[in-house]
C-alpha angles and dihedrals in degrees: 000000000000115000123183117263087234091062094043089048091051090050090050092050093048092047091048092051091048091048092050092051093045092049090057088071094057113112121254118245112247113256095009130106091222132045141206091288096066099086095043089050091052089051090047091055088050091052092050092046094049091046092052091049090052092049094047093047091051094046092050093044117113090222111047115204126229114256091248135013123183108226126220096256091057093059096075130053095238091059092049090049091052090050094048095048096084097051089044089050090052092050090047090052094047094052103034107030093082089057102034098031130239095278098051095040093049092045091052092046093049093045092052094045092048090049093051091047090049096239111172112264091231088063104027100049097052091045092047090051102039103037095064091049092050092046091047093051093045094050101036101039105027103029094028094228110155109234124183114264095191113169091002094061107133093007102081135035 
């Protein structure tokens, strides 16, 4: 999908303004001159600045783009399916990871995405099985981020 830089820039500006306003409500850290909203506000300024740059570049361009152009891959169902796999994988993870666990949910998502993208089984299957385990160990043991164990609770680690 090709969207005009003017539209993308306007979305960035709107998102940056919303982020800046929302970050103002974050609580201040006790004993510090800045609070939890400082970093989101810095990012918000960056979003607004980048959005304005995109808009200005497109307005000053000698060849203005149409607001929307449907690319070649979006004209057939297989291309649309490949595009939709990642958002569907995220939704699958949100709803089923608490029950299945992070490792099983991520392995299933990766296996399906690799199958749809026609990744060779000799590469895709080991990556789909090992990457979630490595990510789980890194986040849960090293970074101490609690991840759902689901069906593997008491079995692993």
